[in-house]
C-alpha positions in Angstrom: 8.8 -17.0 -10.0 11.6 -14.8 -9.0 10.8 -10.8 -7.9 13.7 -8.2 -8.1 12.0 -5.2 -6.3 14.6 -2.0 -7.6 14.9 1.0 -5.7 17.8 3.8 -6.7 18.7 5.3 -3.2 19.4 3.2 0.0 16.0 1.5 1.7 18.4 -0.7 4.2 18.2 0.4 6.7 15.0 2.4 6.2 15.7 6.2 6.6 12.9 7.8 5.5 9.3 7.9 4.5 9.8 6.1 1.2 12.3 3.7 2.7 10.2 2.5 5.2 7.6 2.1 2.8 9.6 0.4 0.3 11.4 -1.9 3.0 7.6 -2.8 4.4 6.5 -3.9 0.7 9.7 -6.1 0.4 9.1 -7.7 3.4 5.3 -8.2 2.8 5.6 -9.6 -1.0 4.3 -13.3 -0.5 6.7 -14.4 -3.2 9.8 -16.0 -1.4 12.0 -16.2 -3.8 12.8 -12.2 -4.0 15.4 -9.7 -3.9 15.6 -6.1 -3.1 17.9 -4.3 -5.3 19.2 -1.0 -4.5 21.9 2.0 -4.5 24.2 3.2 -1.7 27.3 5.0 -0.6 27.7 2.4 2.0 29.0 -0.8 1.5 27.5 -4.4 3.4 26.2 -8.1 2.8 22.7 -9.1 3.7 20.6 -11.9 2.5 18.5 -11.1 -0.3 19.5 -7.6 -0.7 21.8 -6.9 -3.6 23.9 -3.3 -2.6 25.0 -1.5 -5.8 27.7 0.7 -4.0 27.9 4.5 -5.3 30.9 7.2 -4.8 28.0 9.9 -3.7 24.0 10.2 -3.6 24.2 12.3 -6.9 22.4 11.6 -10.1 25.7 11.5 -12.0 27.0 8.6 -10.0 23.7 6.8 -10.1 23.4 6.9 -13.8 27.3 5.4 -14.1 26.0 2.6 -11.8 22.8 1.8 -14.1 24.6 -0.3 -15.9 26.3 -2.6 -13.1 22.5 -2.8 -11.5 21.6 -4.4 -14.8 24.1 -6.8 -15.1 23.3 -7.9 -11.6 19.2 -8.1 -12.9 20.1 -10.2 -15.6 22.0 -12.4 -13.5 19.3 -12.9 -10.8 16.7 -13.6 -13.3 18.7 -16.1 -15.3 17.1 -19.6 -15.6 14.0 -18.1 -14.1 11.0 -19.2 -16.6 8.5 -16.3 -14.8 10.4 -13.0 -13.9 8.7 -10.0 -12.0 10.2 -6.7 -11.7 9.0 -4.1 -9.2 10.2 -0.3 -9.5 9.7 1.8 -6.8 8.8 5.4 -8.4 10.5 7.2 -5.4 13.7 8.8 -7.7 14.1 10.3 -10.9 12.0 8.7 -13.6 15.1 8.6 -15.7 16.3 5.3 -13.8 13.6 3.1 -13.9 12.9 3.8 -17.7 16.9 2.8 -18.3 16.5 -0.4 -16.3 12.7 -1.1 -18.2 14.0 -0.3 -21.5 16.9 -2.4 -21.4 15.5 -5.4 -19.5 12.7 -5.8 -21.8 15.3 -5.7 -24.5 17.1 -8.4 -22.9 14.7 -10.3 -21.2 11.1 -9.8 -23.4 9.0 -11.9 -21.1 9.2 -9.9 -17.7 6.4 -8.7 -16.1 7.2 -5.1 -14.9 5.3 -3.3 -11.7 5.9 0.2 -11.5 5.1 1.4 -8.1 4.5 5.0 -8.3 5.0 7.5 -5.3 3.7 10.8 -7.1 3.1 12.2 -10.3 7.2 13.3 -10.9 6.0 15.8 -13.7 4.5 17.9 -10.9 7.3 17.9 -8.7 9.8 18.8 -11.6 7.4 21.4 -12.5 7.5 23.3 -9.4 11.2 22.5 -8.6 12.9 22.3 -11.9 13.7 23.9 -15.3 10.8 23.9 -18.2 13.4 21.7 -20.0 13.6 19.1 -17.1 10.2 18.8 -16.3 9.0 18.6 -20.3 11.8 15.6 -20.4 10.4 13.9 -17.3 6.4 14.3 -18.5 7.8 12.3 -21.7 9.9 9.7 -19.8 7.3 9.2 -17.3 4.5 8.7 -20.1 6.7 6.0 -21.7 7.3 4.5 -18.2 3.9 4.4 -17.3 2.7 3.1 -20.3 5.6 0.6 -21.1 4.8 -1.3 -17.8 2.5 -4.0 -17.4 0.6 -2.5 -14.2 1.6 0.7 -12.6 0.0 1.4 -9.0 -0.6 4.7 -7.3 -1.0 5.6 -3.7 -4.1 7.4 -4.0 -7.4 8.3 -5.9 -6.1 11.8 -6.5 -2.8 10.2 -7.9 -5.2 7.1 -10.0 -6.9 10.6 -11.3 -3.8 12.5 -12.3 -2.4 9.3 -14.2 -5.2 9.3 -16.3 -5.1 12.7 -17.0 -1.3 13.0 -18.3 -0.8 9.6 -19.6 -4.4 8.3 -20.2 -3.5 5.1 -18.1 -5.8 3.4 -15.4 -3.7 2.7 -12.4 -4.1 0.1 -9.6 -4.5 1.5 -6.1 -1.9 0.7 -3.7 -2.8 2.7 -0.8 -0.3 4.5 1.5 0.4 1.7 4.3 3.2 0.2 6.7 3.9 -3.3 8.4 1.2 -2.7 10.8 1.8 -6.1 13.2 5.6 -4.6 13.2 5.2 -1.1 14.3 2.4 -2.5 17.3 4.9 -5.2 18.4 7.8 -2.6 18.1 8.5 -1.9 22.0 8.8 1.8 22.5 12.2 3.2 23.5 12.2 6.4 25.8 13.5 9.3 25.0 14.9 11.3 27.9 14.8 14.6 29.0 11.2 15.7 26.9 9.7 18.8 28.3 6.3 17.6 29.8 4.1 19.9 26.9 5.1 19.5 23.2 3.9 19.1 19.9 6.0 17.0 17.3 7.2 17.5 13.8 8.7 14.5 12.1 11.4 15.5 8.8 14.4 16.4 7.5 15.1 20.5 7.6 16.8 19.9 4.5 14.0 18.9 2.1 12.1 22.3 1.2 8.5 21.4 1.9 9.4 20.5 5.6 11.5 23.7 6.0 8.4 25.7 5.2 6.5 23.5 7.5 9.1 23.8 10.4 9.9 27.7 9.6 5.7 27.8 10.0 5.4 26.4 13.2 8.4 28.5 14.5 7.4 31.8 13.2 3.4 31.5 13.7 2.3 28.9 16.2 5.3 28.6 18.7 5.1 32.1 19.5 1.7 31.7 20.7 1.8 28.1 22.2 4.9 29.3 24.0 2.7 31.0 26.7 1.6 27.9 28.0 5.3 26.6 28.3 4.5 24.2 25.0 7.6 23.4 23.0 8.5 22.2 19.6 10.5 18.9 19.3 11.9 18.2 15.6 13.2 14.7 14.5 15.0 14.1 11.2 17.0 16.6 10.9 20.7 17.1 11.0 22.8 19.1 14.1 20.5 22.7 13.1 20.5 25.5 15.8 17.1 27.1 15.5 17.9 29.6 18.0 15.1 29.4 19.7 14.3 28.1 23.6 11.4 26.2 22.7 12.5 24.1 20.1 14.2 20.9 20.8 15.8 19.3 17.7 16.5 15.5 18.3 18.0 15.2 14.8 17.4 11.6 13.6 16.0 9.3 15.9 15.5 5.1 16.0 11.9 4.3 14.9 11.2 3.0 18.5 12.4 6.2 19.8 9.5 7.7 17.2 6.9 5.5 18.8 7.8 7.0 22.7 7.4 10.3 21.1 3.8 9.9 19.1 2.5 8.5 22.1 3.6 11.4 24.5 3.7 14.8 22.2 0.5 16.2 22.4 -0.2 15.8 18.9 1.8 15.2 15.5 2.2 18.1 13.2 2.1 17.7 9.6 1.8 21.6 8.5 2.9 20.9 4.6 1.6 23.3 2.5 3.6 21.5 -0.3 4.7 17.8 -0.6 4.6 14.7 -2.4 5.1 10.9 -1.7 3.9 9.2 1.4 3.8 10.8 4.9 4.5 7.5 7.2 4.4 9.6 10.2 1.2 10.5 9.8 0.2 6.5 9.4 2.1 5.7 12.0 0.6 7.9 14.3 -2.4 7.3 13.4 -2.0 3.2 13.9 -1.4 4.3 17.4 -4.3 6.6 17.3 -2.7 9.6 18.6 -3.5 12.9 17.6 -2.7 14.8 14.4 -3.3 18.3 12.9 -2.6 18.3 9.8 -3.1 20.8 6.7 -4.9 19.5 3.4 -2.3 18.9 1.7 -0.1 17.0 4.7 -3.1 14.3 4.8 -3.7 14.3 1.4 -3.6 10.7 -0.3 -4.7 8.8 3.1 -7.6 7.4 4.5 -7.5 8.2 7.9 -9.6 6.3 11.0 -10.8 7.3 13.4 -11.8 11.2 12.6 -11.8 12.3 16.2 -8.0 12.0 16.6 -7.3 14.4 13.6 -7.7 17.8 12.7 -7.4 18.8 9.2 -7.2 22.9 9.0 -4.9 25.3 7.0 -5.5 28.0 9.1 -3.1 29.1 12.1 -5.8 29.7 14.3 -7.5 26.4 14.0 -4.2 24.8 14.8 -3.6 26.7 17.6 -7.2 25.5 19.3 -6.3 22.0 18.1 -3.6 22.0 19.9 -5.0 23.5 23.4 -8.1 20.8 22.7 -5.8 18.1 22.4 -3.6 19.0 25.2 -6.8 18.7 27.4 -8.3 15.7 26.2 -4.4 14.2 25.4 -5.2 11.0 26.8 -8.9 10.5 25.3 -7.5 7.3 23.5 -10.4 5.5 21.3 -10.1 1.5 20.8 -10.1 1.1 17.2 -10.1 -2.8 16.3 -7.1 -3.9 14.5 -9.2 -5.3 11.6 -10.0 -1.5 10.9 -6.4 -0.5 11.1 -5.5 -3.1 8.8 -8.4 -1.8 6.2 -6.8 1.4 6.2 -2.9 0.9 6.4 -1.8 -2.6 6.1 1.1 -3.5 4.1 0.4 -6.9 4.4 -2.7 -6.9 3.3 -2.2 -4.8 0.6 0.7 -6.5 -0.9 -1.0 -9.9 -0.8 -4.1 -8.5 -2.9 -2.0 -7.4 -5.6 -0.2 -10.4 -5.7 -3.0 -12.6 -5.9 -5.0 -10.6 -8.2 -2.0 -10.3 -10.7 -0.6 -14.1 -9.8 
């Protein structure tokens, strides 16, 4: 049996939350005869990763490159009796639809797993034209019903998949490789303020921009009176013109681990958002403190509850920051088995594999 895991953006090396989740899934998939197919503006050679180079990270260049990707998939599956195609739904649904239609036409016996990271129609409905959202809904319906298995990241997404497309999707919770993350050695970030709250995510992504603007305009003016700073990661070289805001830009995952541990708390002040909040999962695995809106934590089963405050109200956020500042080192010792139950990609990938094959 051969497994091809396909994504339409660069997953290796992982940069985004979706990239981390997809690469962790690839590494956790039990079938050793597997290969990751991705699109990237960079060219490199790595075993078991087939890269389709694109000129720019724009839809038109990806569409033009789809036939090349398809040919590479056909070549990869050649002479394999059992073929499994896993499509990662963290990109425009049209790309997945193109690959499914033509691969099923040329290889009728291919088994297709579509891993939905969200209901894309809902995203397009809010952020695109009526025509684009309508087309997206039509194509997403086709993909959900053509695929042999569709997985969703939460029970809420399961209900949405049934509501919009009449299918019973399988739950595949938001997760990462817990052991790898726990074993990852912290890398010290120098010149940090003594007291800070942390927000992780690119300012170029609209929901993150709104979340960061909210923190700077609503929360920071209050907590800065106690000399608390806001530390940002994941954004380009942006000057926020505020001496209480420290933009570290892009940091290594080992540095993020250090930041989680030393922050008063991680802030997830999202009032709009889609996909996987890997930073929340990572912080909860370390049993660090988290303050999140109901949207920020959506789709994540969390434990332990004493380390997370969920609120959409500014006052409760501020009170929560002060509370965690006072009890910053009040660590809970949760057994690794419980962390596996909630967040383990290894466990979830193995369960899916055993049930299907």
